N, C-alpha and C positions, 0 to 999 in steps of 0.2 A: 481676548482676541489674540494676543500673542501665543497663547497655549494652542489655539486653532491653527495657527500659521505653522508652528512647529509640528504638529500632529496631522496635518491634513490628509496624508496618504492613509494614515490608520484610521482617521474619521471616515473616508470615504469607503474603505474597505469594510469597515464595521457596519456602515449604512448598507452596503449592498447584502452582505451576509444578514443582517437584521431583517430586510426585505425577503429574502430568499426563505429564511426561517419561518416568517410570518405566513407567506404564501404555501409553505410546506404545512404549516399547521392548519390550515384550511382546506389544502388541497390532498393531503396526505401522500406526499411524492414518495418520502423515505419508505412508508409501508407498502405503497404500490411498487416501486422498484425491487423490495425485498422478496415480493412474491413472484416466482418465475413464471405461474401461470398467466400473471398480467401482461408479458411481454411476449405473448404468443405472435402477435403482428410481425415480430422480428423471423420467426421461423418460416411464416410465408414470404418474408422478402429475401431470405436467404436462398430460396428456390430461384428466385426471380433475378436478384442481383445481389451477389455476395459481398461485393465492394462496398454498396450503398448500406447493406445491413451492418457490416463491420464499422463503419464511419459512425452510424448511428449507437452502436454498441460502446465505441470508444467514447462519444461525447457523453453518453449517460455515466459511464465509469468515471470520466474525469469529474464531471460535477459531484458524482457521489463520492468521490476521493476528498475532493478539497471542502465541500459544503456540506454534505449530508452525514459523513463520519460513518459510512457502512463498514462493516468487518471486511478486510482484503479478501478473506474466502469466499464471500458473496458472488465478487466478479468472475473469479476462476469456476464457481460452480455453474453459474449462468452461463458463461462461455462454453462448458463442456456440453450442456444440455442443448444449447442453440447450433453451435458450430461442430460439434464432435471432439475427438481428441486431439487431432493435429491441428487443424485450423483454430480450434478453440484454444489451444495452449498459445498459439501466435498472436491472435487477436488479445487474449489477457494480457500476454506480456508487453505488446504495443501499448494498450490501453491504459493499464496499471503503471508502465513507466511514465508514460506521459502524464498520468494524474499526479504521480510523485513527482515530477518536474515540475507542473503547476504550483503544487504545494512548497516546493522548495523556493520558487520565485516569490510566490505570496509571502513566504516566511522573511526572506530577505529584504523585499522592498516596502512591505506593508505591516509586518508584525515582529520586526526586529526587536522592539523594545519590550512588547507584551508578551512574545512566547517565551522568552528567556526565564521568567519568573515559574512560567508552568513547568518547563523541564527541569528546573532545580529543585521542584518536589520531588524528584526521583533522585536519591543520593547517587545511585549507579550512573544513569544519564549525564548527571552534572559532572561526574568525575571524567567519564569516556569523551565528552564533547566539550569539556571548558578546561579540566585540570591536566589529563594526561597529554601535554602537548607533543610529545615524543611519539605517539601512537600515530602509525601511517593511516591516510585515508581509507586505503583498501582494507585494512585489518579492521577498522571502525566500521565500515559498510558491512563486511562479512561478518563481524558479531551482531550487529542490529538487524541484519536480514535472516540471518541462516540460525541464530539462536533466540527463541521466542521469549525474550525477556521485557520486550517494551511493545506498547500499543504501536500498530504499522503506521495509524495517520499521524501521531504526534511525531514520530520518526522524521516524515517528510518535510514537516514545517520546521522542525528543530534544525536539520541540516542546514536550512538556509541561512542561520546565523551563526554558522560556523565560517572559517576561511576557506572551506574547501570550494574547489572549481565546479562550476555547474557541468561542464564536460567530463570530469572524473566522476561525479556524481552519478551523472546520468548511465555513463557506460557501465560502470560496476553495480549499479543498482539492477540494471537489466540482466546483468551476468549472474547476480548472486539471488534473483528471485527466479530464475529458470526451473531449479528442482522443486520449489514449492508449488508453483503454478501448475507445472506439468504434473505433479502428483495430484492436486485436487481436480485438474480439468480432465484428465485420462482417467482417474479414479470415477468421476461421476458421470463419464461418457461409458463408462463400464456398467455402471448400474443401470443407465437407462437404455443401454443398447440391447437391441434384439440379437444382434450378429457379434461375433467376436468377443463376448463379454469376458470370457475367461482370459483372452489375451491381454485385454485392456486392464483387468482387475490385476493380471499378474505383473504388467508393466509398474501399474500403481504399487503394488506390493515392493517391488525392487526400488522404485523411487523413494518409497517410506524408508526403507532401509538406507539408502544414501543419504536422505536428509536427516535422519538420526545419527547417523555416523558422522557427517560432517559437523551437526551441531555439537556433538560430544568432542570431536578434535578440536574444534574452534575453542570450544568452553576450556578445555583441557590446557591448549597450548598459549592461548592469548587473554583468558581472565585468571586474574590472580586470587589468592584466597581472599583478600580485601574486596575484590570486586564480588565475588561470589556472597560474601557476608553482607554487602551493601544490597544485593539483589534481594535477599532473605528479609532485610530491614523494610525495604520498599514493599514488601508483600503484607507486611503487619498494617 
């Protein structure tokens, strides 16, 4: 009884997750959402009501970010197909940022005790999140958002158990996700678009170069040799 009282938030959250996962098993939501062809109803809705379609896309993305653990690139590709390069980039940034915020809150208030052991399985994440107390929040977010070292979904929960404020997390998560989201969204729009294909693919190529250069600069400037060695150990 005492255990239940101490862990009531975790128990409630786990019960909700189990329920969703059971329903997902029977109804195949994650597979359904992974197939862009199954979301064609949004294409029709966009022509009638862009705002409503965007809100539905945002809701789907938040749930998928927090519960179904779909890869982050899935949302950008879907947004590029449905909304095009510019609206697609904006909607994807809004949706994935909100999804990251919800995961942050869940990590802080529901999974604080259970997510830390998962983070500590990665030697580099353990060092960056818990041992390097002198590293600024902005630098930490830049590393994790712009250098592809950690799974996107686990990052969002992990930040919830740090001392970082929700405001700083939200702002810099949005900012640092702009290059990657724009790359995939505009690139996808270029592939499926009948018009301006060369323009969109050209912009995507420039964004790819920007992402690669930013990742290289951040890795060289803010990651030590020890950090890189830990990253290699995590891959084994």
